[in-house]
C-alpha positions in Angstrom: -3.1 -18.9 25.7 -4.3 -19.4 29.7 -6.5 -16.1 30.2 -6.1 -15.6 34.1 -4.8 -16.8 36.9 -6.7 -20.1 38.4 -9.2 -19.6 40.8 -8.8 -22.9 43.2 -12.7 -23.1 44.1 -14.0 -23.1 40.2 -15.6 -26.1 38.6 -15.8 -26.7 34.7 -18.8 -25.2 33.1 -18.1 -26.7 29.3 -14.6 -27.8 27.5 -13.9 -28.2 23.9 -11.2 -30.8 24.4 -7.9 -29.4 23.4 -9.3 -26.3 22.7 -11.1 -24.3 25.8 -12.5 -24.4 28.6 -15.0 -22.2 30.4 -14.8 -22.2 34.4 -17.4 -21.1 36.8 -15.8 -17.7 37.5 -16.1 -16.8 34.1 -12.3 -17.3 33.2 -11.9 -18.8 30.2 -8.1 -21.1 29.0 -7.5 -21.7 25.7 -5.4 -24.1 24.4 -4.7 -26.1 20.8 -4.3 -29.7 20.2 -0.5 -30.6 19.6 -0.8 -31.9 16.3 -2.1 -28.4 15.6 0.7 -26.5 17.4 2.4 -25.5 14.1 -0.5 -24.0 12.5 -1.3 -21.6 15.7 2.2 -20.6 16.2 2.2 -16.7 16.2 4.1 -14.7 13.6 5.7 -11.4 15.1 5.8 -8.6 12.8 8.3 -7.9 10.8 9.6 -4.6 9.0 12.1 -6.7 6.9 10.1 -7.8 3.5 9.5 -11.2 3.8 8.4 -12.4 0.1 7.5 -8.2 -0.9 5.4 -8.2 2.4 5.6 -6.5 5.8 3.5 -7.3 8.0 2.4 -4.6 10.9 0.3 -4.6 14.2 -1.5 -1.0 15.0 -2.5 -0.3 18.0 -5.7 0.7 16.8 -9.8 0.0 18.1 -9.8 -3.0 17.6 -5.9 -3.9 16.7 -5.6 -4.6 13.1 -2.5 -6.4 11.8 -1.7 -5.3 8.4 -0.3 -7.3 5.7 1.5 -4.6 3.4 3.1 -5.3 0.0 6.4 -3.5 -0.9 6.0 0.4 -1.5 6.8 0.7 -5.1 5.8 3.9 -7.3 2.6 5.5 -6.7 0.1 3.2 -8.4 -1.9 4.6 -11.1 -5.2 3.7 -10.6 -4.9 2.8 -7.1 -5.4 -0.8 -5.9 -8.0 -2.6 -4.0 -7.9 -3.6 -0.4 -9.2 -6.5 1.5 -10.7 -6.4 5.0 -10.0 -10.1 6.5 -12.2 -11.5 9.0 -10.6 -14.9 10.8 -12.2 -17.7 11.7 -12.6 -20.0 15.2 -16.4 -20.3 15.8 -16.0 -16.9 17.2 -14.3 -18.2 20.8 -10.7 -19.3 18.9 -7.7 -18.1 16.5 -6.1 -15.3 16.5 -5.0 -12.9 12.7 -1.3 -14.0 13.6 -1.0 -17.1 13.5 0.8 -19.4 11.1 -2.6 -20.7 9.6 -3.8 -17.0 8.5 -0.3 -15.6 8.2 1.1 -17.6 4.8 -2.4 -17.2 3.5 -3.0 -14.1 3.6 0.4 -12.6 3.4 0.7 -14.7 -0.3 -3.4 -13.7 -1.2 -1.8 -9.7 -0.9 0.7 -10.2 -3.4 -1.0 -12.6 -5.8 -4.0 -10.4 -5.8 -2.0 -6.7 -6.5 -3.9 -5.1 -3.5 -2.8 -2.2 -1.9 -2.5 -4.2 1.7 -4.4 -6.8 3.6 -6.2 -5.3 6.8 -7.3 -8.8 9.7 -8.4 -6.9 13.0 -8.7 -8.3 16.3 -12.3 -9.2 17.4 -13.1 -10.0 20.9 -13.9 -13.4 21.3 -16.7 -15.3 22.9 -17.8 -16.5 25.6 -16.2 -13.7 27.2 -17.8 -11.4 24.4 -20.8 -13.2 23.0 -21.9 -11.7 19.3 -22.7 -9.3 18.3 -19.5 -8.0 20.1 -17.3 -9.6 16.7 -19.7 -7.9 14.6 -19.3 -4.6 16.0 -15.5 -4.5 15.8 -15.7 -5.8 12.1 -17.7 -3.0 11.7 -15.3 -0.6 13.9 -12.7 -1.9 11.3 -14.4 -0.4 8.6 -15.0 2.8 9.8 -11.1 3.0 10.9 -10.4 2.1 6.9 -13.0 5.1 6.2 -10.8 7.7 8.6 -7.8 6.8 7.1 -9.0 7.9 4.0 -10.5 11.0 5.3 -7.7 11.5 6.6 -9.1 11.5 10.5 -6.4 9.2 11.5 -3.0 9.8 13.0 -0.5 9.7 10.1 2.1 6.6 10.8 4.5 5.1 8.0 1.7 2.1 7.3 -1.5 4.7 7.2 0.6 7.1 5.1 1.0 3.9 2.1 -2.5 3.4 2.8 -3.6 6.6 1.9 -1.1 7.2 -1.1 -2.0 3.1 -2.6 -5.7 2.1 -1.4 -8.7 2.9 -3.8 -11.3 3.3 -1.3 -14.4 3.0 -3.3 -12.9 -0.8 -4.1 -13.0 -2.3 0.1 -13.6 -6.0 0.0 -14.4 -8.2 2.9 -13.1 -11.6 3.0 -13.5 -14.0 5.6 -13.0 -17.4 7.0 -15.6 -19.9 8.8 -17.2 -17.8 11.4 -15.1 -14.7 9.8 -17.7 -15.4 6.7 -20.5 -14.8 9.2 -18.9 -11.4 9.9 -18.4 -10.4 6.0 -22.4 -11.4 6.0 -22.9 -9.0 8.9 -21.2 -6.2 8.4 -22.2 -5.8 4.4 -25.8 -6.0 5.6 -24.6 -3.1 7.7 -22.8 -1.2 5.7 -25.5 -1.2 3.0 -28.4 -0.6 6.0 -26.4 2.8 7.3 -25.6 4.0 3.4 -22.6 5.1 1.2 -22.6 8.7 3.8 -21.9 7.5 6.7 -18.8 5.4 5.2 -17.7 7.8 2.3 -15.2 7.6 0.8 -15.2 4.0 1.7 -17.2 1.8 -0.6 -17.8 -2.3 0.3 -17.5 -3.2 -3.5 -17.5 -7.2 -2.7 -17.8 -9.6 -0.1 -15.7 -12.6 -0.2 -17.3 -15.5 2.1 -15.0 -18.6 2.5 -16.3 -22.1 4.1 -18.5 -19.8 6.5 -19.8 -21.1 9.7 -23.4 -20.8 8.9 -25.7 -23.5 10.8 -29.5 -24.7 10.6 -32.1 -25.4 13.1 -31.5 -29.1 12.9 -28.3 -30.9 12.2 -28.1 -31.1 7.9 -27.2 -33.8 5.7 -23.5 -32.8 5.9 -23.1 -32.8 9.2 -24.6 -36.2 9.5 -22.9 -37.6 6.6 -19.5 -36.0 6.0 -16.2 -37.0 7.2 -15.1 -35.6 10.6 -12.4 -32.8 10.5 -9.3 -33.4 13.1 -9.8 -30.1 14.4 -13.5 -29.8 13.8 -16.8 -32.0 14.3 -20.1 -31.9 15.2 -19.7 -31.4 19.0 -17.0 -29.0 19.0 -19.8 -27.1 16.5 -22.4 -27.1 19.1 -20.7 -26.1 22.1 -19.2 -23.0 19.5 -22.2 -21.7 18.5 -23.4 -21.9 22.2 -20.7 -20.0 23.4 -21.1 -17.4 20.8 -24.5 -16.6 20.4 -26.2 -14.2 22.8 -26.9 -15.9 26.1 -30.1 -18.4 26.0 -30.1 -18.0 22.0 -29.8 -21.2 20.0 -28.4 -22.2 16.6 -31.1 -21.2 14.3 -30.5 -17.5 15.9 -30.4 -14.8 13.0 -26.4 -14.5 13.5 -25.9 -18.1 12.5 -28.5 -18.8 10.2 -29.3 -15.6 8.1 -31.6 -17.8 5.5 -33.7 -18.6 8.8 -37.4 -18.6 9.4 -36.6 -15.7 12.4 -33.9 -14.0 10.4 -34.8 -10.8 8.4 -35.5 -11.1 5.0 -32.8 -11.3 2.8 -34.8 -9.1 0.1 -34.4 -6.4 2.3 -30.8 -6.3 2.7 -28.7 -4.1 0.1 -25.5 -6.4 -0.4 -22.6 -6.5 -2.3 -21.4 -8.5 -5.1 -20.6 -11.8 -3.1 -18.2 -14.9 -4.0 -18.9 -17.8 -2.2 -16.2 -20.7 -1.5 -17.6 -23.9 -0.7 -15.7 -27.2 0.4 -17.7 -30.2 -1.0 -16.8 -32.7 2.0 -17.1 -29.5 4.9 -20.0 -30.7 7.5 -21.1 -27.1 6.9 -21.6 -27.4 3.9 -25.2 -27.6 3.4 -25.9 -24.5 5.1 -23.7 -22.8 3.0 -25.6 -24.3 -0.2 -28.8 -23.1 1.7 -27.8 -19.6 2.1 -26.6 -19.4 -1.7 -30.2 -20.1 -2.5 -31.5 -18.2 -0.5 -29.4 -15.0 -1.6 -30.3 -16.3 -5.2 -33.9 -16.2 -4.8 -33.7 -12.8 -2.8 -32.2 -11.5 -5.8 -28.6 -10.7 -5.1 -25.7 -11.4 -7.0 -24.1 -14.0 -5.7 -21.2 -16.8 -7.4 -20.2 -19.9 -6.0 -17.3 -21.8 -6.4 -17.0 -25.6 -5.1 -14.0 -27.1 -4.2 -14.5 -31.2 -4.4 -13.3 -33.0 -2.1 -11.8 -31.0 0.1 -12.8 -30.1 3.9 -13.7 -27.0 6.0 -11.0 -24.1 5.4 -8.8 -26.6 3.9 -6.9 -23.5 2.0 -5.2 -22.5 5.2 -3.5 -25.8 6.4 -0.1 -25.0 4.8 1.0 -28.5 5.4 -1.5 -30.7 3.2 -1.1 -27.4 0.4 2.3 -28.1 0.5 2.3 -32.0 0.0 -0.6 -32.9 -1.3 -1.4 -32.6 -5.0 -5.5 -32.1 -5.0 -5.6 -30.0 -2.3 -2.2 -27.1 -3.3 -4.6 -27.7 -6.6 -7.9 -26.8 -5.0 -6.0 -23.7 -3.1 -4.8 -22.6 -6.2 -8.1 -22.5 -7.9 -9.7 -20.6 -5.1 -6.8 -18.2 -5.4 -7.6 -17.7 -8.7 -11.3 -17.1 -8.2 -10.5 -14.7 -5.6 -8.5 -12.6 -8.2 -10.8 -12.7 -10.9 -13.8 -11.8 -8.3 -11.4 -8.5 -6.9 -10.8 -7.5 -10.8 -14.4 -7.8 -12.0 -15.4 -5.5 -9.3 
């Protein structure tokens, strides 16, 4: 995952061991710890169905990965669609990785949606926030263009036009992607329905969102460390992702903070917030929940007991540990109920 040819005079500016190195010439090298390798392997797109799904990579702006259920007779009524934003602290990760493929391909069939779309957004520190937010919103605008017939017809686009209920678009995101769900929901509410028609954001699903608070929370200090995430890594990812000179209390990271826009003024769809009680970021997530409730927003909470950050994406734990498997099933069923009820 090295980004450019090495400059022999460059020096290391920042390093997240096993994941990322930023050099003085602005180049970035990304990797991944060997033990995480099986989860980080890219899954190539495929046209022959596997478990009822085909996977397609669209050269849109931004590029979009599409999980497409097998085509049947045009459904009546039409089906909702998920727009998914991946995690990685805005600095790492890609929608093609095994950990996303295995979860979201299965989710596409379990939820009986028209498709799951997962945009490839620009990563920090080369592209600091709000670059990822802009790209995520652009993916929503692309979906609108599919609905209005402005996008060139391909087999994938044609199937979307025939099957999607554009008034039932659900945003879903893991970790940093959960932050994108909040930001894109808020932006969609601010621009009003006219710009997005026929698209309507029917709900937002924030899975273990990567919110932070100005000071370390109790969960950061007391919860067990995740093998792939610790406090030092969290601090560095935030510093690399937010606008230059900003801190962890920036509104992008802490929308419930004192310097953020008042939540009462946000026009938000119904939200589902999924929290893992052993997540280092549990307390900022719960503070977000309380702030949204206080602001009069419709938000449901699911607590996954005994689980850590984005536990459901670790296919090996899901397959080998009965408790992780049960909690993952509970999460999928809660998402299913949320989508069906909105």
